[in-house]
C-alpha positions as CSV (number, residue, x, y, z in Angstrom):
1,M,-167.8,244.8,-49.2
2,G,-170.3,242.2,-47.4
3,Q,-173.0,244.4,-46.5
4,W,-175.2,245.2,-49.4
5,Q,-176.6,242.2,-52.1
6,P,-176.1,243.5,-55.6
7,I,-178.8,246.4,-56.6
8,A,-181.3,244.4,-58.5
9,T,-181.4,241.9,-55.3
10,I,-182.4,244.5,-53.3
11,A,-184.5,246.2,-55.3
12,A,-186.7,242.6,-56.0
13,D,-186.7,241.7,-52.3
14,V,-188.2,245.0,-51.3
15,Q,-190.5,244.7,-54.2
16,A,-191.3,241.3,-53.1
17,G,-192.0,242.8,-49.5
18,R,-189.2,240.6,-48.0
19,V,-187.8,243.8,-46.9
20,T,-188.9,247.0,-46.0
21,A,-187.2,250.2,-48.0
22,R,-187.5,251.8,-44.5
23,S,-185.1,248.9,-42.9
24,I,-183.0,249.0,-46.1
25,V,-182.5,253.1,-45.5
26,E,-182.3,253.4,-41.3
27,Q,-179.0,250.5,-42.2
28,S,-177.2,252.9,-44.7
29,L,-177.9,255.9,-42.0
30,K,-176.4,254.1,-39.3
31,T,-173.5,252.8,-41.2
32,I,-172.9,256.2,-42.4
33,A,-173.0,257.8,-38.7
34,K,-170.7,254.9,-37.5
35,R,-167.7,255.8,-40.1
36,S,-168.1,259.4,-39.7
37,D,-164.0,259.3,-39.1
38,Y,-163.4,259.0,-42.8
39,N,-165.1,262.1,-43.5
40,A,-167.4,260.7,-46.6
41,V,-170.3,262.5,-46.2
42,I,-171.0,266.1,-46.1
43,A,-174.5,266.1,-45.1
44,T,-176.9,263.2,-44.8
45,L,-180.8,263.4,-45.9
46,E,-182.4,261.6,-43.4
47,E,-186.0,263.1,-43.0
48,R,-186.3,262.9,-46.8
49,A,-185.1,259.0,-47.6
50,L,-187.1,258.0,-44.4
51,S,-190.5,259.9,-46.0
52,R,-189.7,258.7,-49.6
53,A,-188.8,255.2,-48.0
54,D,-192.2,254.6,-46.4
55,T,-193.6,256.0,-49.5
56,I,-192.0,253.0,-51.5
57,D,-193.1,250.5,-48.5
58,A,-196.7,252.1,-49.3
59,L,-196.6,251.8,-53.0
60,V,-195.5,247.7,-52.4
61,G,-198.0,247.5,-50.1
62,S,-200.4,248.5,-52.0
63,G,-199.5,245.8,-54.9
64,A,-197.4,248.8,-57.0
65,S,-194.4,248.5,-58.9
66,A,-191.9,250.8,-56.7
67,G,-189.1,251.0,-59.9
68,R,-186.4,249.3,-60.9
69,L,-184.2,250.3,-58.2
70,A,-186.8,249.9,-54.9
71,G,-185.9,250.8,-52.2
72,V,-182.2,251.4,-52.9
73,P,-180.2,253.8,-50.9
74,F,-177.4,256.2,-52.8
75,I,-175.2,258.6,-52.0
76,A,-174.7,261.9,-54.4
77,K,-171.8,263.8,-55.0
78,D,-172.1,267.2,-53.4
79,N,-172.2,269.1,-56.9
80,F,-175.4,267.2,-57.7
81,L,-178.6,269.5,-56.8
82,V,-180.7,267.6,-54.5
83,F,-183.5,267.9,-52.5
84,G,-183.4,267.8,-48.6
85,A,-179.6,269.3,-47.9
86,E,-178.0,271.9,-48.7
87,T,-175.5,271.9,-52.6
88,T,-172.4,273.4,-52.2
89,A,-169.9,271.7,-54.2
90,A,-167.6,271.1,-51.1
91,S,-166.9,275.3,-51.2
92,N,-167.6,277.8,-49.0
93,I,-168.9,280.1,-51.6
94,L,-172.0,278.3,-51.6
95,K,-172.3,277.0,-48.3
96,G,-176.0,277.4,-47.4
97,F,-177.6,277.0,-51.0
98,A,-181.1,275.0,-51.2
99,A,-181.3,273.4,-54.5
100,P,-184.5,274.7,-56.4
101,Y,-185.0,271.6,-58.2
102,Q,-183.2,268.3,-58.6
103,A,-180.7,267.1,-61.1
104,T,-181.8,264.6,-63.7
105,A,-180.0,262.1,-62.7
106,I,-181.1,262.3,-59.6
107,E,-184.6,263.0,-60.7
108,R,-184.2,259.1,-63.2
109,L,-182.9,257.1,-59.9
110,E,-186.0,258.7,-57.9
111,A,-188.4,257.5,-60.6
112,E,-187.5,254.7,-60.1
113,G,-187.7,253.9,-56.5
114,A,-184.4,255.0,-55.7
115,I,-183.7,256.8,-52.7
116,C,-180.6,259.7,-51.9
117,V,-179.3,259.3,-48.4
118,A,-176.8,261.6,-48.2
119,K,-174.2,264.1,-50.2
120,A,-170.8,262.9,-50.6
121,N,-167.5,265.2,-50.1
122,L,-165.4,266.1,-53.4
123,D,-162.3,268.5,-53.8
124,A,-164.2,271.7,-54.0
125,F,-166.2,272.1,-57.1
126,A,-164.3,268.9,-58.2
127,H,-160.9,270.8,-58.6
128,G,-158.5,267.8,-57.7
129,S,-157.2,264.4,-57.4
130,S,-157.3,263.4,-53.6
131,T,-160.2,265.4,-52.1
132,E,-158.1,267.8,-49.9
133,N,-159.1,270.4,-51.6
134,S,-162.4,270.4,-50.0
135,D,-163.0,273.3,-47.9
136,F,-164.8,271.5,-45.2
137,M,-162.8,268.6,-44.3
138,T,-160.3,265.8,-46.0
139,T,-161.7,262.2,-47.1
140,K,-159.5,259.4,-45.9
141,N,-159.4,256.5,-48.1
142,P,-161.5,253.2,-46.6
143,R,-157.7,250.9,-47.1
144,D,-155.8,253.6,-45.4
145,M,-156.6,256.1,-43.0
146,T,-153.5,257.9,-43.8
147,R,-153.7,258.3,-47.4
148,V,-156.0,259.9,-49.8
149,P,-159.2,258.3,-51.6
150,G,-158.6,260.2,-55.0
151,G,-160.4,262.8,-56.0
152,S,-162.7,264.6,-56.8
153,S,-165.0,262.2,-56.0
154,G,-163.6,260.8,-53.2
155,G,-166.4,261.0,-51.1
156,S,-168.2,258.9,-53.4
157,A,-165.9,256.1,-53.5
158,A,-164.9,255.9,-50.0
159,A,-168.8,255.6,-49.4
160,V,-169.3,252.8,-51.4
161,V,-166.0,250.9,-50.3
162,L,-167.3,251.9,-46.5
163,E,-170.2,250.2,-47.8
164,M,-172.5,253.3,-46.9
165,A,-174.5,252.6,-49.7
166,P,-174.7,250.4,-52.4
167,F,-173.8,252.8,-54.9
168,A,-172.5,256.6,-55.6
169,L,-172.9,259.3,-58.0
170,G,-169.8,260.9,-59.1
171,T,-168.7,263.2,-61.8
172,D,-165.4,262.6,-64.3
173,T,-163.8,265.4,-66.0
174,G,-160.3,264.3,-65.9
175,G,-160.8,260.8,-64.0
176,S,-162.6,262.0,-61.1
177,I,-164.9,259.0,-61.3
178,R,-161.4,256.3,-62.1
179,L,-158.8,257.4,-60.5
180,P,-160.8,257.1,-56.3
181,A,-162.1,253.9,-57.7
182,S,-158.6,253.0,-58.5
183,Y,-157.6,254.3,-54.9
184,C,-160.0,253.3,-52.9
185,G,-160.9,249.1,-54.9
186,A,-164.2,250.0,-56.0
187,V,-165.5,250.2,-59.2
188,G,-166.0,253.4,-61.4
189,Y,-167.7,254.4,-64.5
190,K,-167.6,257.2,-66.9
191,P,-169.6,256.7,-70.0
192,T,-169.9,258.4,-73.4
193,Y,-169.3,262.2,-73.2
194,G,-173.6,263.6,-72.8
195,L,-175.0,259.4,-72.3
196,V,-176.4,260.9,-69.1
197,S,-177.5,264.4,-68.3
198,R,-175.7,266.9,-66.5
199,S,-178.2,269.1,-65.9
200,G,-178.4,269.7,-62.1
201,V,-174.9,269.3,-62.0
202,V,-172.4,272.1,-60.6
203,A,-170.3,272.4,-63.6
204,M,-166.9,272.6,-63.8
205,A,-165.5,272.0,-67.5
206,S,-168.2,271.7,-69.4
207,S,-166.8,270.0,-72.6
208,T,-165.5,266.9,-70.7
209,D,-167.8,266.5,-67.7
210,V,-169.7,263.4,-67.4
211,I,-171.7,261.8,-65.2
212,G,-171.3,258.2,-63.6
213,P,-171.8,255.3,-60.8
214,L,-169.1,253.9,-58.4
215,A,-170.3,250.5,-56.8
216,A,-169.1,247.4,-55.8
217,S,-169.6,245.6,-59.2
218,V,-169.4,246.3,-63.0
219,A,-173.6,244.7,-63.2
220,D,-174.1,247.6,-60.7
221,C,-172.7,250.2,-62.7
222,A,-174.5,248.8,-65.5
223,L,-177.9,249.2,-63.8
224,V,-177.5,252.5,-62.9
225,I,-176.6,253.7,-66.1
226,D,-179.3,252.2,-67.7
227,V,-182.0,254.1,-65.4
228,M,-180.1,257.1,-66.1
229,A,-179.2,257.0,-69.8
230,G,-180.5,259.1,-72.6
231,R,-181.7,262.5,-74.0
232,D,-182.5,265.4,-71.9
233,S,-184.3,268.0,-73.1
234,L,-182.6,270.3,-70.1
235,D,-179.0,269.3,-71.1
236,G,-178.3,269.9,-74.9
237,T,-175.7,267.8,-75.3
238,S,-176.9,264.9,-74.0
239,I,-177.5,262.0,-76.4
240,E,-179.7,258.7,-77.0
241,N,-179.3,255.7,-75.1
242,D,-178.8,252.3,-76.5
243,P,-182.3,250.9,-77.3
244,L,-180.9,247.4,-76.2
245,G,-180.0,249.0,-72.5
246,Y,-177.3,248.3,-70.4
247,A,-178.1,246.0,-68.0
248,D,-177.5,242.8,-69.8
249,V,-173.6,242.4,-69.1
250,T,-173.6,239.3,-70.3
251,P,-169.4,239.2,-69.8
252,A,-167.8,238.5,-73.5
253,L,-164.2,237.8,-73.9
254,T,-163.6,235.2,-76.3
255,G,-163.0,236.9,-79.6
256,K,-162.5,240.9,-78.7
257,K,-159.4,242.3,-79.8
258,V,-157.8,244.2,-76.5
259,G,-155.3,246.9,-77.6
260,V,-152.5,247.4,-75.0
261,I,-151.9,251.2,-75.1
262,K,-147.8,251.3,-75.6
263,E,-147.7,255.0,-73.6
264,Y,-149.6,253.9,-70.8
265,M,-147.4,250.9,-70.0
266,A,-143.8,253.4,-69.9
267,E,-142.0,254.9,-67.7
268,G,-143.4,256.8,-65.1
269,V,-146.4,254.1,-64.0
270,T,-144.3,252.3,-61.0
271,A,-143.2,248.0,-61.3
272,P,-145.4,246.7,-59.3
273,I,-148.4,248.6,-60.9
274,L,-147.7,247.2,-64.4
275,G,-147.1,243.7,-63.0
276,I,-150.7,243.9,-62.2
277,I,-151.9,244.9,-65.1
278,N,-150.0,242.5,-67.2
279,Q,-151.2,239.8,-65.7
280,A,-154.8,240.9,-66.1
281,I,-153.6,241.1,-69.6
282,N,-152.7,237.7,-69.4
283,A,-155.8,236.6,-67.8
284,M,-157.6,238.3,-71.1
285,A,-155.6,236.3,-73.2
286,D,-156.2,232.7,-71.5
287,A,-159.7,233.6,-71.6
288,G,-159.9,234.2,-75.0
289,A,-158.9,237.7,-75.6
290,E,-156.7,238.5,-78.7
291,I,-154.3,241.0,-77.2
292,I,-152.0,243.6,-79.3
293,E,-149.7,246.7,-78.7
294,L,-150.9,250.0,-80.2
295,S,-149.7,253.5,-79.9
296,L,-151.1,256.7,-79.6
297,P,-148.1,259.0,-80.3
298,S,-150.1,262.0,-79.3
299,L,-151.3,260.8,-75.6
300,P,-148.3,262.1,-73.7
301,T,-149.4,265.6,-74.2
302,A,-153.1,265.1,-73.1
303,L,-152.4,266.6,-69.5
304,A,-150.7,269.6,-70.9
305,V,-154.0,269.8,-72.8
306,Y,-156.2,268.9,-70.4
307,Y,-154.9,271.7,-68.3
308,I,-155.1,274.3,-70.7
309,L,-158.5,273.5,-71.6
310,C,-159.8,272.5,-68.3
311,P,-159.2,275.7,-66.7
312,A,-160.3,277.8,-69.2
313,E,-163.7,276.5,-69.2
314,V,-163.4,276.8,-65.1
315,S,-162.2,280.6,-65.4
316,S,-165.8,280.8,-67.5
317,N,-167.8,278.5,-65.2
318,L,-167.0,280.1,-62.1
319,G,-167.7,283.7,-63.3
320,R,-171.4,283.1,-62.0
321,Y,-170.2,282.8,-58.5
322,D,-170.0,286.7,-57.8
323,G,-171.8,287.1,-54.3
324,Q,-175.2,288.5,-55.7
325,R,-177.1,285.5,-56.7
326,F,-176.9,283.0,-54.5
327,G,-174.4,281.5,-52.3
328,Y,-171.9,283.6,-50.0
329,S,-172.0,287.2,-50.0
330,F,-169.7,289.9,-48.3
331,Q,-172.4,291.8,-46.3
332,E,-170.0,294.3,-45.3
333,A,-169.0,295.5,-48.5
334,D,-169.9,299.4,-49.2
335,T,-169.8,299.4,-53.2
336,L,-170.4,296.7,-56.0
337,E,-166.7,296.0,-56.7
338,T,-165.7,296.0,-53.4
339,S,-169.0,293.0,-53.0
340,Y,-167.9,290.9,-55.9
341,K,-163.9,291.0,-54.9
342,Q,-164.5,289.9,-51.3
343,S,-167.3,287.7,-52.1
344,R,-164.9,285.8,-54.3
345,S,-161.8,286.3,-52.1
346,R,-163.0,284.9,-49.6
347,G,-165.5,282.1,-50.4
348,F,-163.2,280.5,-53.2
349,G,-160.6,278.0,-52.1
350,K,-157.1,278.3,-53.1
351,E,-157.4,275.6,-56.1
352,A,-160.5,277.3,-57.5
353,K,-158.5,280.7,-57.4
354,R,-155.1,278.7,-59.3
355,R,-157.5,277.6,-62.2
356,I,-159.9,280.7,-63.0
357,M,-155.9,282.1,-62.9
358,I,-154.6,280.3,-65.3
359,G,-157.6,279.9,-67.4
360,T,-158.3,283.5,-68.0
361,Y,-154.5,284.0,-68.9
362,V,-154.7,281.2,-71.3
363,L,-158.2,282.6,-72.7
364,S,-156.5,286.3,-72.9
365,S,-156.0,287.9,-75.9
366,G,-151.9,287.8,-76.1
367,Y,-152.2,284.3,-75.9
368,Y,-155.3,282.4,-76.6
369,D,-153.7,281.6,-80.2
370,A,-150.5,280.1,-78.3
371,Y,-152.6,277.6,-75.8
372,Y,-155.9,277.5,-76.1
373,K,-156.0,277.2,-79.8
374,K,-153.0,274.9,-80.2
375,A,-154.4,272.5,-77.4
376,Q,-158.1,272.1,-79.0
377,T,-155.8,271.5,-82.3
378,V,-154.2,268.7,-80.3
379,R,-157.4,267.4,-78.9
380,T,-158.5,266.7,-82.2
381,K,-155.1,265.0,-83.0
382,L,-156.0,262.8,-80.0
383,I,-159.7,262.1,-81.0
384,N,-158.2,261.0,-84.3
385,E,-155.9,259.0,-82.8
386,F,-158.2,257.2,-80.4
387,N,-160.9,256.5,-83.4
388,A,-158.0,254.9,-85.5
389,A,-156.7,252.9,-82.3
390,L,-160.3,251.9,-82.0
391,Q,-160.6,250.9,-85.1
392,E,-158.2,248.0,-84.9
393,A,-158.7,247.0,-81.3
394,D,-162.1,246.6,-79.6
395,F,-161.1,247.6,-76.2
396,L,-157.8,249.8,-74.8
397,V,-156.5,248.9,-71.7
398,G,-153.6,250.2,-69.3
399,P,-153.4,250.9,-65.6
400,T,-156.3,254.0,-64.2
401,A,-153.4,255.8,-61.9
402,P,-149.1,255.3,-62.3
403,D,-149.5,254.1,-58.6
404,V,-151.3,253.5,-55.4
405,A,-152.7,256.0,-53.0
406,F,-150.4,258.7,-51.7
407,K,-150.1,260.0,-48.4
408,I,-152.6,263.1,-47.1
409,G,-150.8,266.1,-47.2
410,E,-147.8,264.4,-49.6
411,N,-148.5,266.5,-52.9
412,I,-150.9,269.0,-51.3
413,D,-148.0,272.1,-51.6
414,D,-147.1,270.6,-55.0
415,P,-149.8,271.4,-57.6
416,L,-148.1,270.3,-60.5
417,K,-147.1,266.6,-59.0
418,M,-151.0,266.2,-58.0
419,Y,-152.3,267.1,-61.6
420,L,-149.7,264.4,-62.9
421,T,-151.7,261.8,-60.7
422,D,-154.5,262.2,-63.5
423,I,-151.7,261.5,-66.3
424,L,-153.9,258.6,-67.5
425,T,-157.1,259.2,-66.9
426,V,-157.6,262.4,-68.9
427,A,-157.3,261.4,-72.4
428,A,-160.7,259.7,-72.4
429,N,-162.4,262.8,-71.2
430,L,-160.8,264.8,-74.2
431,V,-161.6,262.5,-76.6
432,G,-165.2,261.7,-75.1
433,V,-165.0,258.4,-75.2
434,P,-166.6,255.6,-72.3
435,S,-163.7,254.3,-69.6
436,I,-163.7,252.1,-66.5
437,S,-161.9,251.5,-63.9
438,I,-162.2,247.9,-62.2
439,P,-160.0,246.2,-59.2
440,A,-157.3,244.3,-60.8
441,G,-155.2,243.6,-57.5
442,A,-153.3,245.4,-54.5
443,V,-150.0,246.6,-53.6
444,D,-149.1,245.8,-50.2
445,G,-152.8,245.9,-49.5
446,L,-153.6,249.2,-51.9
447,P,-156.1,248.7,-54.2
448,V,-154.9,248.7,-58.1
449,G,-157.2,249.6,-61.2
450,L,-157.4,248.6,-64.5
451,Q,-158.9,251.0,-66.9
452,I,-160.6,249.5,-69.9
453,M,-162.0,252.3,-72.8
454,A,-164.4,251.7,-75.9
455,A,-165.4,253.8,-78.9
456,Q,-167.9,256.2,-78.4
457,R,-171.2,255.0,-77.7
458,A,-170.0,251.3,-77.4
459,D,-170.7,251.5,-73.7
460,R,-173.4,248.3,-73.9
461,E,-170.3,246.2,-74.7
462,L,-167.6,248.2,-72.4
463,L,-169.9,247.1,-69.7
464,S,-170.2,243.6,-70.7
465,F,-166.5,242.9,-71.5
466,A,-165.7,244.8,-68.2
467,N,-167.7,242.4,-66.3
468,G,-166.1,239.4,-68.1
469,V,-162.9,240.6,-67.0
470,E,-164.0,241.0,-63.6
471,E,-165.3,237.6,-63.0
472,L,-161.5,237.0,-64.5
473,L,-160.1,238.7,-62.2
474,A,-162.3,237.8,-58.7
């Protein structure tokens, strides 16, 4: 990554008049067009982006402040409501849908001068770990075009590594920011649940959905979080941000207690991945961190819990797509029932249908207690175990993924194998803690991510620690 300066530097250069916002946006759009064969982007917002750039240049010319992100282009995953292009969530059922309002995260970024230039590809409705479930195209890994970029925010991760924009937005329901960050070699941050408003973002599983950035550095992610974070009256689950903010990420490693998660360093994670993660842990120890081993006994159940609770919420959230109010509607239907059936059967892809069926099953009267209720009980147990572990340690570490990016098509016909790629990331979503993936090394040229977690609302501390680790591993 060499095309872009740090985000703060870009904004400072625009504000000082050393470069124009228009020239930066044109540079971003040119790169998007040049690297279109990676299928990272569904649509560009060229007309609106250039208009906003001209507005920012005019503000700078008048001597006014254009914001902390003045002229910085970014790409939003296509499940964010954004003006200037359709919002499809990469699903045929939403093809043609124009956003009636913008997501709060987009509004806050634009208020500080950032410019959305494109919408990134994703697994349709964020259902997937490879971006192969998009109804439109499969995104290719920027390090190896024969491999997946991870998912569901694969388009966002690939766009950042391909230098289409300095940062991109993703959503993380069970690892969908961190997994593609690991596979592509970017930094991906999942904040504490509720720190960034979900208003205006197409819902997947509402109790685990989180909004976060992907960028080239921890500092860039921290600045973006600082702009987006905070309570929003449009999202009842949103929380107050830290009064000290998140942009100041002075490295802090000495004296920090780091818990190595025993269950994350066990069978199922490949030997080369474990080798790289152990090297990173040793580097932390050499830098003054105290390393301890911790066990979370219920962690092996996290994936099963997630794939009960997540489809249950998916089945509920997708109920609104019925062909009657917005999105695709089967026009040849002669009855309301036919309209419902045909609109949904033609509009939804295979994975969406699979999750609707699983979710409906576990919520049904005969199975609610056996599956859904039991999964919620185990989720509470996981929360308690994480709370206990994070009283012993300041941070928890382990690999982000059990292996490097797999080949396109390798797992597409095996849903269970695909789900297993999330085995190291889902727990952070179930318990609501912040988690970050940073590049730790490579295996045969393919990136490997180190995952670091902290206690709820300790985002500032996590970002500072991760910045220090990033410097160690650079």
